[in-house]
OpenMM code with the backbone's topology and positions (N, CA, C; nanometers):
from openmm import Vec3, app, unit

residues = "UNK UNK UNK UNK UNK UNK UNK UNK UNK UNK UNK UNK UNK UNK UNK UNK UNK UNK UNK UNK UNK UNK UNK UNK UNK UNK UNK UNK UNK UNK UNK UNK UNK UNK UNK UNK UNK UNK UNK UNK UNK UNK UNK UNK UNK UNK UNK UNK UNK UNK UNK UNK UNK UNK UNK UNK UNK UNK UNK UNK UNK UNK UNK UNK UNK UNK UNK UNK UNK UNK UNK UNK UNK UNK UNK UNK UNK UNK UNK UNK UNK UNK UNK UNK UNK UNK UNK UNK UNK UNK UNK UNK UNK UNK UNK UNK UNK UNK UNK UNK UNK UNK UNK UNK UNK UNK UNK UNK UNK UNK UNK UNK UNK UNK UNK UNK UNK UNK UNK UNK UNK UNK UNK UNK UNK UNK UNK UNK UNK UNK UNK UNK UNK UNK".split()
positions = [
    Vec3(1.5777, 3.3507, -0.1411),
    Vec3(1.4657, 3.2669, -0.1022),
    Vec3(1.5032, 3.1205, -0.1231),
    Vec3(1.4876, 3.0384, -0.0210),
    Vec3(1.5193, 2.8967, -0.0295),
    Vec3(1.4095, 2.8230, -0.1034),
    Vec3(1.4506, 2.7217, -0.1771),
    Vec3(1.3554, 2.6483, -0.2593),
    Vec3(1.3371, 2.5062, -0.2059),
    Vec3(1.2156, 2.4592, -0.2123),
    Vec3(1.1838, 2.3234, -0.1710),
    Vec3(1.2622, 2.2238, -0.2557),
    Vec3(1.3096, 2.1183, -0.1902),
    Vec3(1.3780, 2.0107, -0.2619),
    Vec3(1.3255, 1.8772, -0.2098),
    Vec3(1.2853, 1.7918, -0.3018),
    Vec3(1.2382, 1.6584, -0.2669),
    Vec3(1.3205, 1.5588, -0.3485),
    Vec3(1.3772, 1.4602, -0.2804),
    Vec3(1.4577, 1.3577, -0.3467),
    Vec3(1.3888, 1.2238, -0.3250),
    Vec3(1.3612, 1.1551, -0.4347),
    Vec3(1.2981, 1.0235, -0.4297),
    Vec3(1.4007, 0.9232, -0.4817),
    Vec3(1.4218, 0.8153, -0.4068),
    Vec3(1.5220, 0.7168, -0.4463),
    Vec3(1.4664, 0.5750, -0.4372),
    Vec3(1.5093, 0.4918, -0.5299),
    Vec3(1.4913, 0.3478, -0.5199),
    Vec3(1.6319, 0.2918, -0.5034),
    Vec3(1.6553, 0.2230, -0.3921),
    Vec3(1.7888, 0.1757, -0.3588),
    Vec3(1.7885, 0.0243, -0.3447),
    Vec3(1.8867, -0.0383, -0.4064),
    Vec3(1.9169, -0.1794, -0.3832),
    Vec3(2.0424, -0.1789, -0.2977),
    Vec3(2.0372, -0.2431, -0.1822),
    Vec3(2.1541, -0.2403, -0.0947),
    Vec3(2.1779, -0.3772, -0.0326),
    Vec3(2.3036, -0.4050, -0.0081),
    Vec3(2.3428, -0.5306, 0.0528),
    Vec3(2.4914, -0.5306, 0.0809),
    Vec3(2.5371, -0.6298, 0.1566),
    Vec3(2.6778, -0.6313, 0.1941),
    Vec3(2.7732, -0.6545, 0.0765),
    Vec3(2.7295, -0.7334, -0.0203),
    Vec3(2.8259, -0.7673, -0.1247),
    Vec3(2.7560, -0.8186, -0.2505),
    Vec3(2.7319, -0.7295, -0.3438),
    Vec3(2.6836, -0.7698, -0.4752),
    Vec3(2.7500, -0.6784, -0.5767),
    Vec3(2.7474, -0.7170, -0.7010),
    Vec3(2.8110, -0.6398, -0.8062),
    Vec3(2.7064, -0.5471, -0.8696),
    Vec3(2.7198, -0.4161, -0.8542),
    Vec3(2.6223, -0.3244, -0.9136),
    Vec3(2.6115, -0.3396, -1.0657),
    Vec3(2.7211, -0.3769, -1.1298),
    Vec3(2.7167, -0.3959, -1.2756),
    Vec3(2.6225, -0.5097, -1.3144),
    Vec3(2.6131, -0.6112, -1.2291),
    Vec3(2.5261, -0.7246, -1.2631),
    Vec3(2.3794, -0.6839, -1.2635),
    Vec3(2.3359, -0.6010, -1.1672),
    Vec3(2.1957, -0.5583, -1.1663),
    Vec3(2.1706, -0.4564, -1.2778),
    Vec3(2.2713, -0.3771, -1.3114),
    Vec3(2.2588, -0.2833, -1.4234),
    Vec3(2.2342, -0.3603, -1.5531),
    Vec3(2.3077, -0.4683, -1.5730),
    Vec3(2.2911, -0.5502, -1.6940),
    Vec3(2.1566, -0.6216, -1.6941),
    Vec3(2.1166, -0.6758, -1.5789),
    Vec3(1.9887, -0.7468, -1.5711),
    Vec3(1.8708, -0.6533, -1.5992),
    Vec3(1.8745, -0.5339, -1.5432),
    Vec3(1.7638, -0.4393, -1.5576),
    Vec3(1.7722, -0.3580, -1.6861),
    Vec3(1.8905, -0.3543, -1.7430),
    Vec3(1.9169, -0.2677, -1.8595),
    Vec3(1.8835, -0.1223, -1.8258),
    Vec3(1.9187, -0.0832, -1.7051),
    Vec3(1.8989, 0.0528, -1.6553),
    Vec3(2.0279, 0.0943, -1.5846),
    Vec3(2.0786, 0.2099, -1.6201),
    Vec3(2.1968, 0.2623, -1.5514),
    Vec3(2.1530, 0.3329, -1.4233),
    Vec3(2.2241, 0.3095, -1.3129),
    Vec3(2.1874, 0.3767, -1.1881),
    Vec3(2.2237, 0.5246, -1.1924),
    Vec3(2.1560, 0.6018, -1.1104),
    Vec3(2.1922, 0.7416, -1.0916),
    Vec3(2.3248, 0.7491, -1.0175),
    Vec3(2.3417, 0.6576, -0.9218),
    Vec3(2.4663, 0.6478, -0.8472),
    Vec3(2.4764, 0.5076, -0.7878),
    Vec3(2.5976, 0.4695, -0.7526),
    Vec3(2.6197, 0.3417, -0.6843),
    Vec3(2.7414, 0.3552, -0.5953),
    Vec3(2.7513, 0.2675, -0.4978),
    Vec3(2.8635, 0.2656, -0.4058),
    Vec3(2.9027, 0.1204, -0.3811),
    Vec3(3.0311, 0.0949, -0.3760),
    Vec3(3.0831, -0.0384, -0.3440),
    Vec3(3.1238, -0.0402, -0.1967),
    Vec3(3.0844, -0.1460, -0.1263),
    Vec3(3.1203, -0.1578, 0.0151),
    Vec3(3.2712, -0.1433, 0.0311),
    Vec3(3.3105, -0.0614, 0.1273),
    Vec3(3.4522, -0.0381, 0.1548),
    Vec3(3.5122, 0.0787, 0.0786),
    Vec3(3.4415, 0.1302, -0.0210),
    Vec3(3.4957, 0.2420, -0.0995),
    Vec3(3.4599, 0.3747, -0.0338),
    Vec3(3.5281, 0.4779, -0.0756),
    Vec3(3.5001, 0.6128, -0.0269),
    Vec3(3.4139, 0.6901, -0.1261),
    Vec3(3.3795, 0.6308, -0.2423),
    Vec3(3.2987, 0.6990, -0.3429),
    Vec3(3.1624, 0.7333, -0.2820),
    Vec3(3.1203, 0.8555, -0.2959),
    Vec3(2.9933, 0.9066, -0.2430),
    Vec3(2.9861, 0.9041, -0.0905),
    Vec3(3.0980, 0.8802, -0.0232),
    Vec3(3.1000, 0.8790, 0.1229),
    Vec3(3.1851, 0.9960, 0.1702),
    Vec3(3.1457, 1.0584, 0.2778),
    Vec3(3.2172, 1.1776, 0.3232),
    Vec3(3.3302, 1.1452, 0.4200),
    Vec3(3.3044, 1.0618, 0.5193),
    Vec3(3.3998, 1.0492, 0.6280),
    Vec3(3.4524, 0.9082, 0.6509),
    Vec3(3.3821, 0.8078, 0.6056),
    Vec3(3.4280, 0.6711, 0.6289),
    Vec3(3.3848, 0.5834, 0.5116),
    Vec3(3.4483, 0.4691, 0.4961),
    Vec3(3.4127, 0.3806, 0.3838),
    Vec3(3.2673, 0.3339, 0.3914),
    Vec3(3.2106, 0.3076, 0.2748),
    Vec3(3.0724, 0.2592, 0.2672),
    Vec3(3.0603, 0.1256, 0.3398),
    Vec3(2.9541, 0.1106, 0.4180),
    Vec3(2.9357, -0.0139, 0.4937),
    Vec3(2.8602, -0.1206, 0.4148),
    Vec3(2.8037, -0.0805, 0.3005),
    Vec3(2.7373, -0.1763, 0.2143),
    Vec3(2.7431, -0.1274, 0.0700),
    Vec3(2.7121, -0.2178, -0.0207),
    Vec3(2.7050, -0.1832, -0.1620),
    Vec3(2.5642, -0.1338, -0.1915),
    Vec3(2.5539, -0.0272, -0.2704),
    Vec3(2.4230, 0.0257, -0.3073),
    Vec3(2.4171, 0.0544, -0.4563),
    Vec3(2.2972, 0.0426, -0.5108),
    Vec3(2.2645, 0.0765, -0.6497),
    Vec3(2.1391, 0.1608, -0.6399),
    Vec3(2.1384, 0.2797, -0.7012),
    Vec3(2.0312, 0.3742, -0.6734),
    Vec3(1.9798, 0.4438, -0.7988),
    Vec3(1.8475, 0.4540, -0.8086),
    Vec3(1.7812, 0.5420, -0.9048),
    Vec3(1.7265, 0.6587, -0.8247),
    Vec3(1.7522, 0.7796, -0.8711),
    Vec3(1.7135, 0.8989, -0.7970),
    Vec3(1.6361, 0.9947, -0.8868),
    Vec3(1.5377, 1.0593, -0.8277),
    Vec3(1.4572, 1.1595, -0.8989),
    Vec3(1.4433, 1.2790, -0.8050),
    Vec3(1.4840, 1.3972, -0.8506),
    Vec3(1.4770, 1.5186, -0.7695),
    Vec3(1.3719, 1.6132, -0.8263),
    Vec3(1.2955, 1.6745, -0.7367),
    Vec3(1.1923, 1.7695, -0.7772),
    Vec3(1.1939, 1.8882, -0.6813),
    Vec3(1.1232, 1.9935, -0.7161),
    Vec3(1.1190, 2.1138, -0.6339),
    Vec3(0.9804, 2.1405, -0.5767),
    Vec3(0.9017, 2.0338, -0.5605),
    Vec3(0.7668, 2.0520, -0.5085),
    Vec3(0.7154, 1.9192, -0.4529),
    Vec3(0.6288, 1.9290, -0.3557),
    Vec3(0.5614, 1.8098, -0.3043),
    Vec3(0.4329, 1.7805, -0.3810),
    Vec3(0.3937, 1.8693, -0.4693),
    Vec3(0.2700, 1.8483, -0.5438),
    Vec3(0.2769, 1.7187, -0.6218),
    Vec3(0.1722, 1.6408, -0.6130),
    Vec3(0.1596, 1.5136, -0.6832),
    Vec3(0.2778, 1.4211, -0.6568),
    Vec3(0.3049, 1.3983, -0.5301),
    Vec3(0.4158, 1.3121, -0.4896),
    Vec3(0.4033, 1.1727, -0.5499),
    Vec3(0.2813, 1.1200, -0.5560),
    Vec3(0.2620, 0.9869, -0.6137),
    Vec3(0.3127, 0.9819, -0.7578),
    Vec3(0.2811, 1.0828, -0.8359),
    Vec3(0.3273, 1.0882, -0.9751),
    Vec3(0.4801, 1.0881, -0.9812),
    Vec3(0.5429, 1.1569, -0.8897),
    Vec3(0.6892, 1.1637, -0.8886),
    Vec3(0.7515, 1.0288, -0.8512),
    Vec3(0.6920, 0.9592, -0.7559),
    Vec3(0.7403, 0.8245, -0.7205),
    Vec3(0.7210, 0.7304, -0.8391),
    Vec3(0.6099, 0.7470, -0.9102),
    Vec3(0.5831, 0.6623, -1.0276),
    Vec3(0.6879, 0.6830, -1.1370),
    Vec3(0.7568, 0.7973, -1.1392),
    Vec3(0.8624, 0.8197, -1.2376),
    Vec3(0.9713, 0.7125, -1.2248),
    Vec3(0.9977, 0.6711, -1.1033),
    Vec3(1.0954, 0.5639, -1.0804),
    Vec3(1.0305, 0.4280, -1.1010),
    Vec3(0.9132, 0.4085, -1.0430),
    Vec3(0.8464, 0.2783, -1.0536),
    Vec3(0.8220, 0.2402, -1.1990),
    Vec3(0.7839, 0.3359, -1.2814),
    Vec3(0.7571, 0.3060, -1.4221),
    Vec3(0.8799, 0.2485, -1.4931),
    Vec3(0.9986, 0.2821, -1.4448),
    Vec3(1.1220, 0.2297, -1.5060),
    Vec3(1.1515, 0.0857, -1.4645),
    Vec3(1.1003, 0.0441, -1.3490),
    Vec3(1.1357, -0.0894, -1.2982),
    Vec3(1.0165, -0.1839, -1.2847),
    Vec3(0.8961, -0.1335, -1.3043),
    Vec3(0.7763, -0.2142, -1.2781),
    Vec3(0.7715, -0.3418, -1.3608),
    Vec3(0.8096, -0.3342, -1.4868),
    Vec3(0.8056, -0.4541, -1.5714),
    Vec3(0.9247, -0.5459, -1.5452),
    Vec3(1.0081, -0.5123, -1.4489),
    Vec3(1.1248, -0.5925, -1.4141),
    Vec3(1.1109, -0.6538, -1.2752),
    Vec3(0.9865, -0.6606, -1.2275),
    Vec3(0.9612, -0.7125, -1.0931),
    Vec3(1.0194, -0.8515, -1.0737),
    Vec3(0.9954, -0.9425, -1.1669),
    Vec3(1.0454, -1.0796, -1.1519),
    Vec3(1.1977, -1.0844, -1.1495),
    Vec3(1.2619, -1.0007, -1.2300),
    Vec3(1.4090, -0.9945, -1.2311),
    Vec3(1.4591, -0.9470, -1.0947),
    Vec3(1.3961, -0.8440, -1.0425),
    Vec3(1.4361, -0.7910, -0.9128),
    Vec3(1.4154, -0.8935, -0.8011),
    Vec3(1.3011, -0.9620, -0.8028),
    Vec3(1.2736, -1.0618, -0.6989),
    Vec3(1.3709, -1.1792, -0.7063),
    Vec3(1.4052, -1.2224, -0.8271),
    Vec3(1.5032, -1.3304, -0.8430),
    Vec3(1.6407, -1.2853, -0.7942),
    Vec3(1.6797, -1.1624, -0.8287),
    Vec3(1.8083, -1.1092, -0.7830),
    Vec3(1.8117, -1.1018, -0.6303),
    Vec3(1.7003, -1.0615, -0.5703),
    Vec3(1.6919, -1.0543, -0.4239),
    Vec3(1.7043, -1.1932, -0.3616),
    Vec3(1.6409, -1.2917, -0.4241),
    Vec3(1.6461, -1.4290, -0.3748),
    Vec3(1.7881, -1.4854, -0.3811),
    Vec3(1.8632, -1.4479, -0.4835),
    Vec3(1.9981, -1.5016, -0.5046),
    Vec3(2.1063, -1.4233, -0.4303),
    Vec3(2.0735, -1.3069, -0.3811),
    Vec3(2.1714, -1.2207, -0.3141),
    Vec3(2.1145, -1.1717, -0.1821),
    Vec3(2.2016, -1.1341, -0.0928),
    Vec3(2.1614, -1.0835, 0.0383),
    Vec3(2.1394, -0.9327, 0.0257),
    Vec3(2.0224, -0.8926, -0.0294),
    Vec3(1.9969, -0.7506, -0.0544),
    Vec3(1.8600, -0.7096, -0.0018),
    Vec3(1.8436, -0.5800, 0.0065),
    Vec3(1.7147, -0.5190, 0.0412),
    Vec3(1.6810, -0.4141, -0.0632),
    Vec3(1.5524, -0.3859, -0.0764),
    Vec3(1.5045, -0.2774, -0.1605),
    Vec3(1.4477, -0.1701, -0.0680),
    Vec3(1.4772, -0.0447, -0.1002),
    Vec3(1.4282, 0.0661, -0.0189),
    Vec3(1.3837, 0.1793, -0.1108),
    Vec3(1.2634, 0.2300, -0.0887),
    Vec3(1.2193, 0.3545, -0.1499),
    Vec3(1.2315, 0.4612, -0.0422),
    Vec3(1.2987, 0.5705, -0.0739),
    Vec3(1.3109, 0.6799, 0.0217),
    Vec3(1.2567, 0.8078, -0.0404),
    Vec3(1.1941, 0.8864, 0.0439),
    Vec3(1.1458, 1.0185, 0.0046),
    Vec3(1.1985, 1.1156, 0.1097),
    Vec3(1.2887, 1.2041, 0.0669),
    Vec3(1.3434, 1.3078, 0.1538),
    Vec3(1.2907, 1.4411, 0.1046),
    Vec3(1.2466, 1.5237, 0.1959),
    Vec3(1.1982, 1.6543, 0.1538),
    Vec3(1.2354, 1.7634, 0.2502),
    Vec3(1.2770, 1.8763, 0.1954),
    Vec3(1.2964, 1.9997, 0.2708),
    Vec3(1.2001, 2.0998, 0.2090),
    Vec3(1.0916, 2.1261, 0.2766),
    Vec3(0.9852, 2.2099, 0.2237),
    Vec3(0.9888, 2.3436, 0.2978),
    Vec3(1.0024, 2.4497, 0.2226),
    Vec3(1.0139, 2.5827, 0.2816),
    Vec3(0.8792, 2.6543, 0.2837),
    Vec3(0.8699, 2.7568, 0.3636),
    Vec3(0.7439, 2.8279, 0.3880),
    Vec3(0.6756, 2.8758, 0.2603),
    Vec3(0.7552, 2.9042, 0.1596),
    Vec3(0.6960, 2.9556, 0.0361),
    Vec3(0.6241, 2.8476, -0.0451),
    Vec3(0.6411, 2.7218, -0.0104),
    Vec3(0.5784, 2.6123, -0.0844),
    Vec3(0.4294, 2.6075, -0.0524),
    Vec3(0.3496, 2.6006, -0.1563),
    Vec3(0.2059, 2.5849, -0.1372),
    Vec3(0.1803, 2.4460, -0.0803),
    Vec3(0.1080, 2.4381, 0.0266),
    Vec3(0.0807, 2.3096, 0.0918),
    Vec3(-0.0167, 2.2284, 0.0074),
    Vec3(0.0103, 2.0997, -0.0013),
    Vec3(-0.0792, 2.0109, -0.0738),
    Vec3(-0.0874, 1.8795, 0.0022),
    Vec3(-0.1828, 1.7975, -0.0355),
    Vec3(-0.1938, 1.6655, 0.0254),
    Vec3(-0.0726, 1.5822, -0.0148),
    Vec3(-0.0237, 1.5058, 0.0793),
    Vec3(0.0895, 1.4168, 0.0526),
    Vec3(0.0355, 1.2753, 0.0632),
    Vec3(0.0356, 1.2048, -0.0500),
    Vec3(-0.0208, 1.0705, -0.0498),
    Vec3(0.0443, 0.9859, -0.1584),
    Vec3(0.0343, 0.8554, -0.1412),
    Vec3(0.0721, 0.7588, -0.2435),
    Vec3(-0.0513, 0.6752, -0.2730),
    Vec3(-0.0784, 0.6527, -0.4000),
    Vec3(-0.1951, 0.5754, -0.4406),
    Vec3(-0.1746, 0.4270, -0.4134),
    Vec3(-0.2858, 0.3548, -0.4121),
    Vec3(-0.2835, 0.2118, -0.3824),
    Vec3(-0.1922, 0.1343, -0.4773),
    Vec3(-0.1968, 0.1624, -0.6075),
    Vec3(-0.1143, 0.0856, -0.7009),
    Vec3(0.0352, 0.1103, -0.6766),
    Vec3(0.0700, 0.2297, -0.6318),
    Vec3(0.2097, 0.2592, -0.5975),
    Vec3(0.2506, 0.1795, -0.4745),
    Vec3(0.1670, 0.1826, -0.3723),
    Vec3(0.1959, 0.1074, -0.2504),
    Vec3(0.1952, -0.0430, -0.2752),
    Vec3(0.1064, -0.0898, -0.3638),
    Vec3(0.1023, -0.2322, -0.3969),
    Vec3(0.2334, -0.2767, -0.4607),
    Vec3(0.2886, -0.1964, -0.5529),
    Vec3(0.4151, -0.2342, -0.6160),
    Vec3(0.5277, -0.2371, -0.5131),
    Vec3(0.5333, -0.1365, -0.4273),
    Vec3(0.6368, -0.1335, -0.3235),
    Vec3(0.6246, -0.2570, -0.2354),
    Vec3(0.5022, -0.2964, -0.2028),
    Vec3(0.4782, -0.4167, -0.1227),
    Vec3(0.5149, -0.5436, -0.1984),
    Vec3(0.4740, -0.5543, -0.3250),
    Vec3(0.5063, -0.6731, -0.4060),
    Vec3(0.6569, -0.6940, -0.4154),
    Vec3(0.7305, -0.5844, -0.4156),
    Vec3(0.8761, -0.5899, -0.4242),
    Vec3(0.9372, -0.6295, -0.2897),
    Vec3(0.8583, -0.6203, -0.1847),
    Vec3(0.9109, -0.6472, -0.0503),
    Vec3(1.0029, -0.5357, -0.0052),
    Vec3(0.9744, -0.4156, -0.0533),
    Vec3(1.0609, -0.3004, -0.0284),
    Vec3(1.0216, -0.2284, 0.0993),
    Vec3(1.1207, -0.1682, 0.1620),
    Vec3(1.0959, -0.0757, 0.2715),
    Vec3(1.0599, 0.0589, 0.2099),
    Vec3(0.9867, 0.1386, 0.2847),
    Vec3(0.9515, 0.2736, 0.2412),
    Vec3(0.9818, 0.3678, 0.3563),
    Vec3(1.0689, 0.4654, 0.3320),
    Vec3(1.0976, 0.5651, 0.4340),
    Vec3(1.0627, 0.7028, 0.3796),
    Vec3(1.0007, 0.7828, 0.4649),
    Vec3(0.9613, 0.9176, 0.4269),
    Vec3(1.0093, 1.0123, 0.5366),
    Vec3(1.0872, 1.1123, 0.4971),
    Vec3(1.1394, 1.2118, 0.5896),
    Vec3(1.1194, 1.3491, 0.5266),
    Vec3(1.0172, 1.4211, 0.5708),
    Vec3(0.9862, 1.5518, 0.5150),
    Vec3(0.9921, 1.6545, 0.6283),
    Vec3(1.0765, 1.7541, 0.6075),
    Vec3(1.0911, 1.8611, 0.7045),
    Vec3(1.0289, 1.9885, 0.6479),
    Vec3(0.9500, 2.0551, 0.7289),
    Vec3(0.8890, 2.1809, 0.6891),
    Vec3(0.9621, 2.2937, 0.7606),
    Vec3(1.0105, 2.3881, 0.6833),
    Vec3(1.0889, 2.5003, 0.7389),
    Vec3(1.0086, 2.6267, 0.7314),
] * unit.nanometer
topology = app.Topology()
chain = topology.addChain("A")
for resn in residues:
    res = topology.addResidue(resn, chain)
    for name in ("N", "CA", "C"):
        topology.addAtom(name, app.Element.getBySymbol(name[0]), res)
């Protein structure tokens, strides 16, 4: 029996920044990072940009907002640091939600609360959601 998998990520990406510098500023270690031009975490070709990522994986869509808050709670008090880093570097912020939901998953409402969306907006972040139901 296949199991539902949902991956939530907060990604800092840009053509050329040092992931170690944002790690030191935030005092948070990334789940993963990639340097532009490297093959680390890339399958077939070099990375086209540098990325720094916090990732949270779950096996259910239930309470998606709470799961996104698991990442936001780690960076929310660092909003000014993130905005200053964005101003000084050519970077973007992206929240992504990927989901593969299988038939055995109990269906629930999928929503993000206003305070979650407000933080994503205050950060000037993109939000992408890709959920496939099998």
